[in-house]
N, C-alpha and C positions, 0 to 999 in steps of 0.2 A: 389401773386403769383407767384414764380420768372420766369420769361424768362431766356433761356437758348439760347445762340448764334447756328446758323445751325455750323458754324467754330467748337466751343466749343463740340458738340454733335457729328462733323464728328471724331473731335479727340480722345472722348471718346469711340466711335468705333472703330475705329484705335488700341488704347491701347488697348481695351479688345482682339481684334483679334490676337496681337500679343501675351498677354499671353496666350492666349488657345493655339497659333500655338508653342509658347516653351514650355508649357506643355506636348504637343501631342508629341515635337521631343528629349524629355530626354529620355533618356535612364532609362531601367529598374534600374541599376545598379546603374544613380544617384540619380532615385527614393528613393531607398535602401538607401542609403548614406545619404539622405535629410531624412527622417522619423527617421531615427537610430541617428542623429546629433540632432530633431529636441525635439524628446523625452528624449532624455541622456542628455540635454542641461541643466546646473549650475541651467538657469531658472528655473526650472521645479522642484528642489531640492529634486530628488530622486521620484518623483509620488507616494508617501506615499497613500494609500488607505484611503478614505474617507476627503481627504486634496483640498482646491481650485487649491493646484497644480495637482492632477489626475484629476481633473475638464478640468480643461487647457489642460488634455494629450488628455482627452477623446474628448475635443471640434478637436482638430487637426485631430485625426482622423475620426472622422464624416463628419468634410470637407472634407477630402480627398475621401473618400466613395461615400460623396452624389457630388462630382464632376464628378468621373467615371462612376456614376447610377447607383450604386447598391441598392437593391429595402431593405427596412427598414423590418421586419418579421411582424413587429404590426404599422396598420398604416403608419405614417408617419414618428416616432420616433425610432430614432434606439435604442433608453436608454430602458435600463431593470432595475429599481429601485429594489433592495433589502435590505433588512437589514440582522445585525449578532448578535446575544446577545442584542438585544432589541437597536441597532443603524443603524438610518439610513445614508442616502446620502453615500451609495455606489452605483456604476453602470458598470454591463454591457451593450456591445454595441450590437448589434444583425439585422444581414440582411440574405437575403435572395436568391442566385438561384432560378427559378423555372426551374425542370425541364420539359421532354415535350413529355415523352412515357404518354399515359392514363393511365398505370397503377403504371408504375414504379415511376412518381413524387410527388407520397403522400409517399415517401422513402426518408428518409434526409442521407444524410454524413453530419457530423457536423465535421468542420476546425475552430480550434481555439487557440489563445494562448496569458496567459495575461497583460497585462498592468500595473502594477501598479507594485511596488519596495517597496524601504526599507525607502526611505525617508532621514530626518540626522539627523546622530545617534551623542553622542558627538562633536559637532560644526563641522561633515565632510557630505558630500554629498553623498551619495551612488545613483550612477546614473543610476546604470543597462543597460548600455548598450547591454552587452549580455544576460542580465537577468531581462526586454525580450525583450527591446523595438526590437532585433532583430526579434526572431518573429510576433513579432505585425509587424512588415515589411513586414515580408516575408509574414504572413497572407495577409496581405493588397495587396501584388504585386502579390496574387495566386489567388487572384478574380479579379482581372484585367483584368488576363489570363482567368479566366474559363468564363468569362461574353463576353472576345474574340470568346469564343468558346458556347456559351450558344445553341443557335442551334442546338446544337449537345447532347446537355447532358440532357439524359434519366432519370435519378435523380435530385432529386433537393441537392445544396448545401448552406448548413446554414454556415456562415461566425460569427466566436463570438470573440470577443477583452473581455477578462473575466476581474473583479477588484478582487479585495484583495485575490490573491492566494496566495500572502505571509504569508497573517495572519491565512489561513486556508483552501484555496481550495473555500473560500467562495461563489465564482463568479460561478465558475462550477455546486456546489450542486445544487445553485440557480436555475438555467438553469436546468441544470437534474431531481431534483424535481418537477420544475413549468411540465415540459412534461410527467414524472409517473404521475401525478395529474390529467392531461389533456388527459390522456390514446395514448402518441404521442411516448412516450422512445422505445414503441415495431416497431416503424416505424424505429426506428437508427439504419442504419447498419452497421456504423461505425463511430468512434468517433477518431478525429486524434489532438493533441496539440501539436504545436510545440515552444518548449520552450527551447530557448538557442541555436543558431543555427547560431553565429557570429564566430566561429574559427573553420572552415571546414580546413585551410589548417594547422594549429597547431594540432586537434586532428585527422585527417588522412585520416576520413573517415564520413560519416553521420550514425548516428546509430539511428536504427528501431526498438522499443523496442516494444517486444506484433503480431508481426508476427503468434506465433502459435493461434492467436484467429479469425485468415484470414482464410478461404478457398482456397488452393490452392493458397497463399502467394506470390508463385514464379510469378507468371503470372501476378500480380501485382506490385510486388516490384522491380523485376530484372531490371536494367540501361538500359542491351541492349535492352529488348524489349520498352522501354519507349524512348529510343530514348537519353537519357542523360549517356553523359561520369564521371561518380560521381562514386566512390568508399562507397559503403554502407557495413552497418555491424547488421546484424540483431541477434536480440534476441529474443527466441521463447517467451518470457514473463519477465515483467519487476518484477526483483526481492528482488530488495532490499530494506528493512522493513523502512530504516531513510531516505530515500527520496521519494518527490512523487508530482506527476503533477498535470494536470485537467483535465487528463482519468481516475482518480479513482471513484469519483461519478460513472462517467456511467458505468464504470466497474464493479464496485458494485452492479448496477443493472442490468447487465447481458448480458451490449452491450460488442461489439469487440472494440478492440481501437488499437494502435498507439504512442507511447509517440515517438517523432522524437527530436533530439538531437544532435551536437558535439560532444555532452562531456563538462568536468567540466575543462579543459586546461585554460578557461577564471579565471579572479580574480572574482570568484563566492564569491556573496555577501561578498564586501570589495570596499573599494572606490576608487579603481584603474579602476572598470569596466566602461572604458570612450570610447566611440566613436572612439577617432583616432586610437585604437586596434582592431577595428574590421576589418575579410576576408572579401572584401567589394564583393571582385570576387567569393568568393566561397558560400559569401550567396544569389548569383544572382544564382548561379549553383543548390543553394539548392531549392530555389522559383523553377529555369526551374523542376527538378524534381518533386518537390511535386503538383504543376499544372499540371505533365502529372501523374502521378500516380491517381490524385482528378481524371480528366477526364476518365484514364480506372476506377475507381471504378466506378463515377457513370455513366457508359455506359455496365457496367457488366449486362449479363441476368441473370445470375447463382445469387443466394445468398452468401452476402459477410462473413459473420459469420460462423466459422468453429462450434462454439458451446461452443467452450471453453474459461475461462477466468484464469489469472496469479494466484496461488493459494494464492498470497496476499492479492489480492481481491476478494476473498469466504469470507464469512463473518461466524462468530462464532456461527452467529442465526441461521444458518442451523440443523435441527431437532437434526441429528447425528454426532460425529465425529470418527474416529476409527482409532487407532493407534496399535505400537510394543513402548512398555515399559521394559525399561534394567537399574540396578543401584548397590548397597551395600548400604549393613545395618547394623547397631550395633545393637546387642543383648547385654541383660542382665537382671538375675532373680534378684525378689527382694522376703525377707522372713519378712512379713509384722511382725507376732510374735517376730523374734526376731531381731526387726530395721535390718536389713544387706541385706547390697546390695552384687551381683559381681562387677567382672570386666566389661568390654565390648568384646566381639569380634568379629574380619568384617566375614561378608557372603556376600549374592550376590541374588540377584532375580532377574525373563523376566516374561515378559508375553503381556498380551493385556491390550491397555487402552479404556477405553471408556467413551463419553460425551454425556448426551443428553443435549439439550437445551432448556431453558424452557421461559428466556428472554433474553434482550441483558444483563443482569447484573446475570444471576444466571442460573447456571446450573447443573444437578445431576453427577456427576461423579463416574467411579468404574473402579476398575483394577482388571484383573485376574493374581493371580502371582505365579509366581512355585518360593519357596523363600527359601534358604538354609542358615540357621541361627546356632551359634555356641556361644555356652555360658560357664565359667567357673561355676564349682560346687562346695561347700564346700562339702569336705570330714567330714564325722561326725568326725571321732577320729582325725583329723587335720584341722581346718579350713582353717589355713594357710597354706596349704601346694601345693594349685592351681595344682595341679596333674589331678586331675579330670574334666570332658566334658561333656558337655549335645550338643549335636548335632540334630537337627532336619530340614527335609523333610518336607512340607508342601505344601497344595494350600489357599492362600492364600486372600479373598477379601475384601477390602474396601469399602464401600458405603458412601460417604460425598456430602450433599449440598455444591456448590459453589459460591462463590461470586464474582464476577467479576471486577476490577475494573479498568478504563484507557478504550483504544479503545481497538477492536478487534482481532486487531493483533499483538498490541505490547501492556498489560496488567499483572496488578499483579492481584494475586487471594487469597481467605483466603476461604479454606473448610475445615465442621463440622460435626462428623458424627460416625459410627459403623465400626466393621470389624467381620468377621468370617474364622475361620482357619481351615483348615481339616490337621490334622498331616499323613502324607501320612507313616512314619518311623520315628523312633527316638530312638536315643540309646546315654547309658554312655560308656566313654574310656577314659582311660589313656593313657596321654604322655609319661608319664616316671612308673615303678612300684613303689609305695610306701614303706614308708622302717618298715610299717607296715601291719596288717590286716586288710583293709579295709569289710564296713558296707554294701555296696550299688554295689551288683555283677553287671558287667559291660554289662550283657545282660539286663536288667530295664529299660524297657520304660513307657513314661510317660501314664497310663491309659485313661486318659480323652483326646481322639483324637479332642474332637471336643472342639474350643477356638471359644473366641469373648471376645469385650471389646469396646471399645470408641475411635476414632481417631482423627485426625485433622491434618493440614497441610498449607503450602504457596507454593507459587509457582510463576515463571514467563512465560507468552505466549511470544515468540519470535516469528514472523510473524505467519503466518495460520499454517506450518508443527513443530515447535519445542516447547518444551515444557521444564521447568525447573522446578522440584517439590521434597520437603520434607516433609513426611511424619511420623507422630509419632502415636504407636500403645500402648493402654495399656489396658494389658488381666485384667479380671474380674473373669472369674470361673478360679478356681485352678486349677495348671500344674496337680499333684500330686492328689489322692483321696483315696490311701493307708492308713489303718491305721499304724500307725507312722513315716509318711510322715509330714516334714512339711509343712504350706502352704506355695505355691511358686506360684509365679506371672510373666509373664513375660513381657518385655517392652521392645520395637522394636521404631528404630528410619532408616529412609529410605534415600535417593537419588538418584530419577531415573531422566533419561532423555528416555523422551518420542518423538516418530516423529510421526503427526499425516499421514496418505496416505490420505485421507477421510475427 
């Protein structure tokens, strides 16, 4: 056994006390700068999820949390390991600051930001100082402020550093899925994602996306009420279908969410996103605002959720979607016995769109459309005169099984089925008088007002609300049943833009 001299022991105690005192005397701005420079250092090679460098980043974060006295959510370990696509080695970091109210302490506010980034690509390091070392630093210092006020907290606050966000929100999805399986997701009053908050001066304001999901949001977010001199830009809902943050897995489970960012002014997903470009005074102001916001939300007696989520976060697997649809069509006639097809003419249609979602990948789709179509009809005495027209007004109802390919809010689809059309009015007319006596009276109408056939189509779902589709209808029963009329079939291609409001 090695003996330690009294002088060496005293020196060690003094050094430890000095280090502790130094840590206590550092300002929040200095700590934020330290966090960002450490996490966005070249030595961490961009913190790619699943890499040894991501483990080193996680170790730094856990040291900071442990030193400030943050309590792990599970036992004595902050780490929440998870797998994605059969690959392990990913770790969320989860802590909790417990509330004190006998009832409200069992409700949660989740505050998180992802700590992973893109790693090294083509020999260049993507340090991700703004994306998202800034958010991780902010979450850490928000936790420090909340710990200082823990005695005042009514609700409990869960602190998260998510892994594998850049790969597809896998870390936040793992936590949301865990909470759902363990019947905890209903206790989450609010989930906040702090992602890219290091460019306040350049961005001009702090943007809060999702205030529409909060009941009486102004009472929670107004900077004057919170006593923080910061400019806020509020958006009721997240609306971009091309970007996503860690709010999404919670929002899709019905949780109120708030995405917090200073915007995309920084060198987003570029090697130039380095620590020296961060606005640290602005980052400290953002931290103060988020801590004050979290404290107010945790202590609010009434529920936080408004009951609404962003349209982009609604799943297409809800039982039914209802929308309005409009577009144009091209219609032509075919004469199978004569091996002859007429030319196409432009028409239009509009009406309702209904979609019954069976499973994630399958839907039953139908439209109820008022259609106006026109086609040339050959004059029996002059097949190439091109002066005779047939126009129809009809109610057309295609019913098709739809196969969805891709994510619910950004997908392609194929559909197959049939259609029924009821001809409300139809007539022949001449665009000019022919040079001879024609054999078809202009008041002749197709006697078969009931038309049916096969239908198929394809299209794209653009977000929850918008859909662009192409549908092709092939008539099976003859358009005319009168003696002496040739067998005539109608073929129509239509192009519709649909807006789903439900």
